[in-house]
mmCIF file as gemmi writes it, N, C-alpha and C atoms, coordinates in Angstrom:
data_model
loop_
_atom_site.group_PDB
_atom_site.id
_atom_site.type_symbol
_atom_site.label_atom_id
_atom_site.label_alt_id
_atom_site.label_comp_id
_atom_site.label_asym_id
_atom_site.label_entity_id
_atom_site.label_seq_id
_atom_site.pdbx_PDB_ins_code
_atom_site.Cartn_x
_atom_site.Cartn_y
_atom_site.Cartn_z
_atom_site.occupancy
_atom_site.B_iso_or_equiv
_atom_site.pdbx_formal_charge
_atom_site.auth_seq_id
_atom_site.auth_asym_id
_atom_site.pdbx_PDB_model_num
ATOM 1 N N . MET Axp A 1 ? 0.845 -1.188 0 1 0 ? 1 A 1
ATOM 2 C CA . MET Axp A 1 ? 0 0 0 1 0 ? 1 A 1
ATOM 3 C C . MET Axp A 1 ? 0.882 1.241 0 1 0 ? 1 A 1
ATOM 4 N N . LYS Axp A 2 ? 0.536 2.2 -0.849 1 0 ? 2 A 1
ATOM 5 C CA . LYS Axp A 2 ? 1.314 3.429 -0.945 1 0 ? 2 A 1
ATOM 6 C C . LYS Axp A 2 ? 0.917 4.396 0.159 1 0 ? 2 A 1
ATOM 7 N N . GLN Axp A 3 ? 1.902 5.115 0.67 1 0 ? 3 A 1
ATOM 8 C CA . GLN Axp A 3 ? 1.633 6.094 1.709 1 0 ? 3 A 1
ATOM 9 C C . GLN Axp A 3 ? 1.038 7.346 1.078 1 0 ? 3 A 1
ATOM 10 N N . GLN Axp A 4 ? -0.006 7.868 1.686 1 0 ? 4 A 1
ATOM 11 C CA . GLN Axp A 4 ? -0.631 9.076 1.172 1 0 ? 4 A 1
ATOM 12 C C . GLN Axp A 4 ? -0.089 10.286 1.911 1 0 ? 4 A 1
ATOM 13 N N . THR Axp A 5 ? 0.136 11.349 1.162 1 0 ? 5 A 1
ATOM 14 C CA . THR Axp A 5 ? 0.551 12.61 1.754 1 0 ? 5 A 1
ATOM 15 C C . THR Axp A 5 ? -0.438 13.674 1.31 1 0 ? 5 A 1
ATOM 16 N N . SER Axp A 6 ? -0.5 14.738 2.038 1 0 ? 6 A 1
ATOM 17 C CA . SER Axp A 6 ? -1.434 15.794 1.661 1 0 ? 6 A 1
ATOM 18 C C . SER Axp A 6 ? -0.738 16.81 0.77 1 0 ? 6 A 1
ATOM 19 N N . CYS Axp A 7 ? -1.522 17.545 0.029 1 0 ? 7 A 1
ATOM 20 C CA . CYS Axp A 7 ? -0.991 18.588 -0.847 1 0 ? 7 A 1
ATOM 21 C C . CYS Axp A 7 ? -0.279 19.658 -0.021 1 0 ? 7 A 1
ATOM 22 N N . ALA Axp A 8 ? -0.795 19.954 1.161 1 0 ? 8 A 1
ATOM 23 C CA . ALA Axp A 8 ? -0.171 20.963 2.024 1 0 ? 8 A 1
ATOM 24 C C . ALA Axp A 8 ? 1.244 20.547 2.41 1 0 ? 8 A 1
ATOM 25 N N . THR Axp A 9 ? 1.446 19.262 2.695 1 0 ? 9 A 1
ATOM 26 C CA . THR Axp A 9 ? 2.776 18.757 3.038 1 0 ? 9 A 1
ATOM 27 C C . THR Axp A 9 ? 3.706 18.873 1.844 1 0 ? 9 A 1
ATOM 28 N N . GLU Axp A 10 ? 3.215 18.501 0.665 1 0 ? 10 A 1
ATOM 29 C CA . GLU Axp A 10 ? 4.016 18.592 -0.547 1 0 ? 10 A 1
ATOM 30 C C . GLU Axp A 10 ? 4.428 20.035 -0.808 1 0 ? 10 A 1
ATOM 31 N N . THR Axp A 11 ? 3.505 20.969 -0.645 1 0 ? 11 A 1
ATOM 32 C CA . THR Axp A 11 ? 3.79 22.377 -0.89 1 0 ? 11 A 1
ATOM 33 C C . THR Axp A 11 ? 4.793 22.912 0.119 1 0 ? 11 A 1
ATOM 34 N N . HIS Axp A 12 ? 4.645 22.516 1.381 1 0 ? 12 A 1
ATOM 35 C CA . HIS Axp A 12 ? 5.528 22.996 2.444 1 0 ? 12 A 1
ATOM 36 C C . HIS Axp A 12 ? 6.975 22.568 2.204 1 0 ? 12 A 1
ATOM 37 N N . ASN Axp A 13 ? 7.185 21.406 1.615 1 0 ? 13 A 1
ATOM 38 C CA . ASN Axp A 13 ? 8.533 20.88 1.406 1 0 ? 13 A 1
ATOM 39 C C . ASN Axp A 13 ? 9.235 21.476 0.195 1 0 ? 13 A 1
ATOM 40 N N . LYS Axp A 14 ? 8.553 22.242 -0.624 1 0 ? 14 A 1
ATOM 41 C CA . LYS Axp A 14 ? 9.137 22.818 -1.82 1 0 ? 14 A 1
ATOM 42 C C . LYS Axp A 14 ? 9.298 24.32 -1.659 1 0 ? 14 A 1
ATOM 43 N N . SER Axp A 15 ? 10.251 24.879 -2.385 1 0 ? 15 A 1
ATOM 44 C CA . SER Axp A 15 ? 10.456 26.324 -2.294 1 0 ? 15 A 1
ATOM 45 C C . SER Axp A 15 ? 9.346 27.079 -3.003 1 0 ? 15 A 1
ATOM 46 N N . SER Axp A 16 ? 8.742 26.491 -4.018 1 0 ? 16 A 1
ATOM 47 C CA . SER Axp A 16 ? 7.639 27.122 -4.735 1 0 ? 16 A 1
ATOM 48 C C . SER Axp A 16 ? 6.315 26.67 -4.134 1 0 ? 16 A 1
ATOM 49 N N . LYS Axp A 17 ? 5.318 27.536 -4.139 1 0 ? 17 A 1
ATOM 50 C CA . LYS Axp A 17 ? 4.017 27.177 -3.592 1 0 ? 17 A 1
ATOM 51 C C . LYS Axp A 17 ? 3.076 26.664 -4.668 1 0 ? 17 A 1
ATOM 52 N N . THR Axp A 18 ? 3.564 26.466 -5.899 1 0 ? 18 A 1
ATOM 53 C CA . THR Axp A 18 ? 2.743 25.977 -6.988 1 0 ? 18 A 1
ATOM 54 C C . THR Axp A 18 ? 3.152 24.555 -7.339 1 0 ? 18 A 1
ATOM 55 N N . ILE Axp A 19 ? 2.171 23.671 -7.441 1 0 ? 19 A 1
ATOM 56 C CA . ILE Axp A 19 ? 2.428 22.291 -7.837 1 0 ? 19 A 1
ATOM 57 C C . ILE Axp A 19 ? 1.806 22.087 -9.21 1 0 ? 19 A 1
ATOM 58 N N . ASP Axp A 20 ? 2.582 21.543 -10.147 1 0 ? 20 A 1
ATOM 59 C CA . ASP Axp A 20 ? 2.114 21.35 -11.513 1 0 ? 20 A 1
ATOM 60 C C . ASP Axp A 20 ? 1.549 19.943 -11.677 1 0 ? 20 A 1
ATOM 61 N N . TYR Axp A 21 ? 0.253 19.845 -12.001 1 0 ? 21 A 1
ATOM 62 C CA . TYR Axp A 21 ? -0.401 18.553 -12.207 1 0 ? 21 A 1
ATOM 63 C C . TYR Axp A 21 ? -0.661 18.31 -13.693 1 0 ? 21 A 1
ATOM 64 N N . THR Axp A 22 ? 0.062 18.982 -14.568 1 0 ? 22 A 1
ATOM 65 C CA . THR Axp A 22 ? -0.111 18.815 -16 1 0 ? 22 A 1
ATOM 66 C C . THR Axp A 22 ? 0.131 17.366 -16.399 1 0 ? 22 A 1
ATOM 67 N N . GLY Axp A 23 ? -0.819 16.791 -17.143 1 0 ? 23 A 1
ATOM 68 C CA . GLY Axp A 23 ? -0.67 15.418 -17.624 1 0 ? 23 A 1
ATOM 69 C C . GLY Axp A 23 ? -1.025 14.353 -16.606 1 0 ? 23 A 1
ATOM 70 N N . LYS Axp A 24 ? -1.452 14.733 -15.417 1 0 ? 24 A 1
ATOM 71 C CA . LYS Axp A 24 ? -1.817 13.768 -14.381 1 0 ? 24 A 1
ATOM 72 C C . LYS Axp A 24 ? -3.332 13.718 -14.229 1 0 ? 24 A 1
ATOM 73 N N . THR Axp A 25 ? -3.837 12.573 -13.809 1 0 ? 25 A 1
ATOM 74 C CA . THR Axp A 25 ? -5.272 12.402 -13.61 1 0 ? 25 A 1
ATOM 75 C C . THR Axp A 25 ? -5.629 12.738 -12.171 1 0 ? 25 A 1
ATOM 76 N N . ILE Axp A 26 ? -6.632 13.573 -11.996 1 0 ? 26 A 1
ATOM 77 C CA . ILE Axp A 26 ? -7.131 13.933 -10.667 1 0 ? 26 A 1
ATOM 78 C C . ILE Axp A 26 ? -8.556 13.415 -10.554 1 0 ? 26 A 1
ATOM 79 N N . TYR Axp A 27 ? -8.819 12.637 -9.509 1 0 ? 27 A 1
ATOM 80 C CA . TYR Axp A 27 ? -10.138 12.08 -9.261 1 0 ? 27 A 1
ATOM 81 C C . TYR Axp A 27 ? -10.846 12.91 -8.204 1 0 ? 27 A 1
ATOM 82 N N . VAL Axp A 28 ? -12.116 13.211 -8.438 1 0 ? 28 A 1
ATOM 83 C CA . VAL Axp A 28 ? -12.905 13.995 -7.493 1 0 ? 28 A 1
ATOM 84 C C . VAL Axp A 28 ? -14.159 13.201 -7.144 1 0 ? 28 A 1
ATOM 85 N N . GLY Axp A 29 ? -14.387 13.031 -5.846 1 0 ? 29 A 1
ATOM 86 C CA . GLY Axp A 29 ? -15.591 12.364 -5.376 1 0 ? 29 A 1
ATOM 87 C C . GLY Axp A 29 ? -16.46 13.347 -4.617 1 0 ? 29 A 1
ATOM 88 N N . ILE Axp A 30 ? -17.752 13.344 -4.919 1 0 ? 30 A 1
ATOM 89 C CA . ILE Axp A 30 ? -18.683 14.257 -4.262 1 0 ? 30 A 1
ATOM 90 C C . ILE Axp A 30 ? -19.785 13.43 -3.619 1 0 ? 30 A 1
ATOM 91 N N . ASP Axp A 31 ? -19.94 13.58 -2.321 1 0 ? 31 A 1
ATOM 92 C CA . ASP Axp A 31 ? -20.95 12.861 -1.548 1 0 ? 31 A 1
ATOM 93 C C . ASP Axp A 31 ? -21.934 13.903 -1.016 1 0 ? 31 A 1
ATOM 94 N N . VAL Axp A 32 ? -23.139 13.93 -1.589 1 0 ? 32 A 1
ATOM 95 C CA . VAL Axp A 32 ? -24.106 14.974 -1.262 1 0 ? 32 A 1
ATOM 96 C C . VAL Axp A 32 ? -25.261 14.388 -0.457 1 0 ? 32 A 1
ATOM 97 N N . HIS Axp A 33 ? -25.536 14.991 0.682 1 0 ? 33 A 1
ATOM 98 C CA . HIS Axp A 33 ? -26.666 14.633 1.533 1 0 ? 33 A 1
ATOM 99 C C . HIS Axp A 33 ? -27.409 15.912 1.899 1 0 ? 33 A 1
ATOM 100 N N . LEU Axp A 34 ? -28.566 15.787 2.434 1 0 ? 34 A 1
ATOM 101 C CA . LEU Axp A 34 ? -29.362 16.964 2.785 1 0 ? 34 A 1
ATOM 102 C C . LEU Axp A 34 ? -28.649 17.828 3.83 1 0 ? 34 A 1
ATOM 103 N N . LYS Axp A 35 ? -28.039 17.2 4.84 1 0 ? 35 A 1
ATOM 104 C CA . LYS Axp A 35 ? -27.41 17.954 5.937 1 0 ? 35 A 1
ATOM 105 C C . LYS Axp A 35 ? -25.986 18.404 5.64 1 0 ? 35 A 1
ATOM 106 N N . ASP Axp A 36 ? -25.22 17.609 4.888 1 0 ? 36 A 1
ATOM 107 C CA . ASP Axp A 36 ? -23.844 18.012 4.596 1 0 ? 36 A 1
ATOM 108 C C . ASP Axp A 36 ? -23.363 17.433 3.269 1 0 ? 36 A 1
ATOM 109 N N . TRP Axp A 37 ? -22.322 18.07 2.728 1 0 ? 37 A 1
ATOM 110 C CA . TRP Axp A 37 ? -21.694 17.639 1.492 1 0 ? 37 A 1
ATOM 111 C C . TRP Axp A 37 ? -20.234 17.372 1.799 1 0 ? 37 A 1
ATOM 112 N N . GLN Axp A 38 ? -19.644 16.363 1.146 1 0 ? 38 A 1
ATOM 113 C CA . GLN Axp A 38 ? -18.226 16.087 1.312 1 0 ? 38 A 1
ATOM 114 C C . GLN Axp A 38 ? -17.603 15.927 -0.066 1 0 ? 38 A 1
ATOM 115 N N . ILE Axp A 39 ? -16.478 16.592 -0.279 1 0 ? 39 A 1
ATOM 116 C CA . ILE Axp A 39 ? -15.778 16.552 -1.559 1 0 ? 39 A 1
ATOM 117 C C . ILE Axp A 39 ? -14.336 16.142 -1.3 1 0 ? 39 A 1
ATOM 118 N N . ALA Axp A 40 ? -13.881 15.108 -2.018 1 0 ? 40 A 1
ATOM 119 C CA . ALA Axp A 40 ? -12.506 14.636 -1.882 1 0 ? 40 A 1
ATOM 120 C C . ALA Axp A 40 ? -11.848 14.63 -3.256 1 0 ? 40 A 1
ATOM 121 N N . SER Axp A 41 ? -10.581 15.034 -3.318 1 0 ? 41 A 1
ATOM 122 C CA . SER Axp A 41 ? -9.825 14.977 -4.567 1 0 ? 41 A 1
ATOM 123 C C . SER Axp A 41 ? -8.511 14.245 -4.326 1 0 ? 41 A 1
ATOM 124 N N . VAL Axp A 42 ? -8.17 13.358 -5.255 1 0 ? 42 A 1
ATOM 125 C CA . VAL Axp A 42 ? -6.994 12.489 -5.113 1 0 ? 42 A 1
ATOM 126 C C . VAL Axp A 42 ? -6.261 12.43 -6.444 1 0 ? 42 A 1
ATOM 127 N N . ASN Axp A 43 ? -4.935 12.447 -6.384 1 0 ? 43 A 1
ATOM 128 C CA . ASN Axp A 43 ? -4.095 12.237 -7.558 1 0 ? 43 A 1
ATOM 129 C C . ASN Axp A 43 ? -3.227 11.022 -7.27 1 0 ? 43 A 1
ATOM 130 N N . GLU Axp A 44 ? -3.624 9.86 -7.738 1 0 ? 44 A 1
ATOM 131 C CA . GLU Axp A 44 ? -2.934 8.587 -7.551 1 0 ? 44 A 1
ATOM 132 C C . GLU Axp A 44 ? -2.587 8.329 -6.075 1 0 ? 44 A 1
ATOM 133 N N . THR Axp A 45 ? -1.485 8.861 -5.562 1 0 ? 45 A 1
ATOM 134 C CA . THR Axp A 45 ? -1.085 8.581 -4.177 1 0 ? 45 A 1
ATOM 135 C C . THR Axp A 45 ? -1.207 9.786 -3.253 1 0 ? 45 A 1
ATOM 136 N N . VAL Axp A 46 ? -1.585 10.944 -3.779 1 0 ? 46 A 1
ATOM 137 C CA . VAL Axp A 46 ? -1.622 12.161 -2.971 1 0 ? 46 A 1
ATOM 138 C C . VAL Axp A 46 ? -3.07 12.618 -2.784 1 0 ? 46 A 1
ATOM 139 N N . VAL Axp A 47 ? -3.469 12.785 -1.525 1 0 ? 47 A 1
ATOM 140 C CA . VAL Axp A 47 ? -4.79 13.344 -1.229 1 0 ? 47 A 1
ATOM 141 C C . VAL Axp A 47 ? -4.665 14.854 -1.36 1 0 ? 47 A 1
ATOM 142 N N . LEU Axp A 48 ? -5.347 15.421 -2.349 1 0 ? 48 A 1
ATOM 143 C CA . LEU Axp A 48 ? -5.231 16.853 -2.607 1 0 ? 48 A 1
ATOM 144 C C . LEU Axp A 48 ? -6.137 17.677 -1.705 1 0 ? 48 A 1
ATOM 145 N N . GLY Axp A 49 ? -7.248 17.105 -1.297 1 0 ? 49 A 1
ATOM 146 C CA . GLY Axp A 49 ? -8.157 17.828 -0.426 1 0 ? 49 A 1
ATOM 147 C C . GLY Axp A 49 ? -9.326 16.966 -0.017 1 0 ? 49 A 1
ATOM 148 N N . ASN Axp A 50 ? -9.855 17.23 1.15 1 0 ? 50 A 1
ATOM 149 C CA . ASN Axp A 50 ? -11.026 16.543 1.663 1 0 ? 50 A 1
ATOM 150 C C . ASN Axp A 50 ? -11.815 17.586 2.441 1 0 ? 50 A 1
ATOM 151 N N . HIS Axp A 51 ? -12.916 18.04 1.861 1 0 ? 51 A 1
ATOM 152 C CA . HIS Axp A 51 ? -13.664 19.153 2.437 1 0 ? 51 A 1
ATOM 153 C C . HIS Axp A 51 ? -15.09 18.739 2.755 1 0 ? 51 A 1
ATOM 154 N N . ARG Axp A 52 ? -15.593 19.211 3.873 1 0 ? 52 A 1
ATOM 155 C CA . ARG Axp A 52 ? -16.976 18.964 4.273 1 0 ? 52 A 1
ATOM 156 C C . ARG Axp A 52 ? -17.631 20.319 4.525 1 0 ? 52 A 1
ATOM 157 N N . MET Axp A 53 ? -18.865 20.451 4.044 1 0 ? 53 A 1
ATOM 158 C CA . MET Axp A 53 ? -19.592 21.698 4.262 1 0 ? 53 A 1
ATOM 159 C C . MET Axp A 53 ? -21.056 21.397 4.535 1 0 ? 53 A 1
ATOM 160 N N . GLU Axp A 54 ? -21.71 22.361 5.115 1 0 ? 54 A 1
ATOM 161 C CA . GLU Axp A 54 ? -23.127 22.233 5.396 1 0 ? 54 A 1
ATOM 162 C C . GLU Axp A 54 ? -23.909 22.182 4.084 1 0 ? 54 A 1
ATOM 163 N N . GLY Axp A 55 ? -24.898 21.303 4.015 1 0 ? 55 A 1
ATOM 164 C CA . GLY Axp A 55 ? -25.727 21.187 2.817 1 0 ? 55 A 1
ATOM 165 C C . GLY Axp A 55 ? -26.565 22.438 2.603 1 0 ? 55 A 1
ATOM 166 N N . ARG Axp A 56 ? -26.803 22.787 1.372 1 0 ? 56 A 1
ATOM 167 C CA . ARG Axp A 56 ? -27.555 24.005 1.082 1 0 ? 56 A 1
ATOM 168 C C . ARG Axp A 56 ? -28.783 23.722 0.24 1 0 ? 56 A 1
ATOM 169 N N . LEU Axp A 57 ? -29.185 22.488 0.188 1 0 ? 57 A 1
ATOM 170 C CA . LEU Axp A 57 ? -30.386 22.145 -0.546 1 0 ? 57 A 1
ATOM 171 C C . LEU Axp A 57 ? -31.617 22.551 0.247 1 0 ? 57 A 1
ATOM 172 N N . LYS Axp A 58 ? -32.586 23.111 -0.423 1 0 ? 58 A 1
ATOM 173 C CA . LYS Axp A 58 ? -33.833 23.485 0.258 1 0 ? 58 A 1
ATOM 174 C C . LYS Axp A 58 ? -34.952 22.65 -0.317 1 0 ? 58 A 1
ATOM 175 N N . MET Axp A 59 ? -35.707 22.045 0.547 1 0 ? 59 A 1
ATOM 176 C CA . MET Axp A 59 ? -36.816 21.189 0.114 1 0 ? 59 A 1
ATOM 177 C C . MET Axp A 59 ? -38.121 21.875 0.408 1 0 ? 59 A 1
């Protein structure tokens, strides 16, 4: 199993704050529920972000 690192860690270790993902595949998963939404983005072995927010759907 490959070790996952966060984008923030990758950015912190480099002198530049820009990471180039040209030519790489980024997967985005969106889990939507009435009370909350969760969005995760992954590039092969690196977790780029995992965000949760309050749902904004009105019924």
